[in-house]
Each structure stands twice: as structure tokens, then as C-alpha cells.
N, C-alpha and C positions, 0 to 999 in steps of 0.2 A: 504493500500499500504506500502510495506517495505521500509525502508530508504536504500539508496545505501550504499554498503560495501566499506570502504576505506582501503587502505593498510597502512595508516600511522595514528597512534593514535593521537587524538586531545587532547590538554590540555584544562581544563576546568577552567574557571575563576569564583571562588566562590563568591556569593553576588555581582556580576557584578563589582568587584574591579579589574581592569585591572592589578594591581600589584600583585595580588595573583593568582597562577597557581596550581591547584590540578593535581598532576602527575598521569598519567596512564601508566600501563605496556605495553609491546610490542603488547599484544593482545587487548588493549584498555580498560583494566579493572582498575578502581581506585585503588591506592596502599595506600591511606590514609595519603599521604604526601602533604603538601601545601608549595609552594616555594613563598617567598615575593621578588619581584624585585624592584629595584630603579625605580623612575619616568621616567627616561630616560636612555637608554642604555649608556655604557661607550664608549668612543672613540675607533675606530678601533685599533687593536693591530698591532704593526709592525712585520713583518715576518723577522726573523732573518736568517743568513746565514745557520745555522744547523737547520732550522725550516720549518714546513709546513704552508699553508694558513689554513688548518683545525685545527691544534694545536692552531694558533693565534685566530681563531674564537672561539674555546673552552675557551681559556683564557678570551676573551672579554665576553662570556656569563656568566662565573664564576664571573667576576667583577661585573656584573650587578645584582647579587643575593645578597640580604641583610640577609635573614635567610631562614630556613626551619623548619617544625615542626619535631617531634621526628621521626628518620629514623633508620632502621636497615639495615646493609649490612653484608651479611655472618653470620647472627645470632647475630652481635655485634652492640651496639649502634654507631651511625655515627653521632656525633654532628656536627652542621654547622661551617665551615669556608670557606672562599673564596679559600683558598689553597686546602682544602678537595674537593671543587666543581669541581675543574679540573679533578682529576682522576675519579670522579663519572660521570661526563658528557663524559669522554673519555670511560669508561667502558659500560655505558648505552646510546648510541648515540640516542636512542629515546627520552630520557629526554633532551638531547641537542636540539633536533628538536622541543620540545614542548615549551622550554625556548625561542628559537629563534623565533618561530611563535608568542609567546606572546609579544616579543619585536619588532616584525615586521622586523626582520633582515633576 
């Protein structure tokens, strides 16, 4: 019997460590990048006057990341920083979805 096809890629937790998430692309294929999360998600971000709830959510996700393994974006090395996580999660919302699921947000 075939497994049901889902429309959203699922993040994988390597070695059953809930703080580590193996990212998958939009098609559900592993991309070879593992993200490490804080033990607990950070507090909710305040939505500013010129802000959206989605942008505040992405900032919260980014602040919950402590590192990622070697990553390339557009053929260039993309080293970890929480500041760099915001545009990454904004550009690739399926990554944000995987991080949110791992954090149970």
C-alpha cells in the first residue's frame, strides 16, 4: 500500500533529536542541510505598526534557530546567522513551515 501524498513537505528530525531538523525542498526531497533549534521557541514577536503577523512569525522562527550546516543559496555559501535566517525563511516559506512544525508553532 502506498503512503498518502501530502502537499506540504515534512521536516525530518535526524537521530530523533527534536532540536535538529533536516530540511527538504518544496517537493519533499532532502537538501542536505540540518537546522539546529533552541530547546524552546522564543517568545512571540510584537507586530509593529508597519509590520505583518507573517513577518513577526518569521522573525520568531529565525530567533529559534541556533545554527545550520553548510548551505548554498544561488550558488554562494550562506553561513548561519539569525539575521540571515529571516530572508531565507521569507524566500523559502516551505523551510519556515518545517521549522514551525518542529517547534510546534
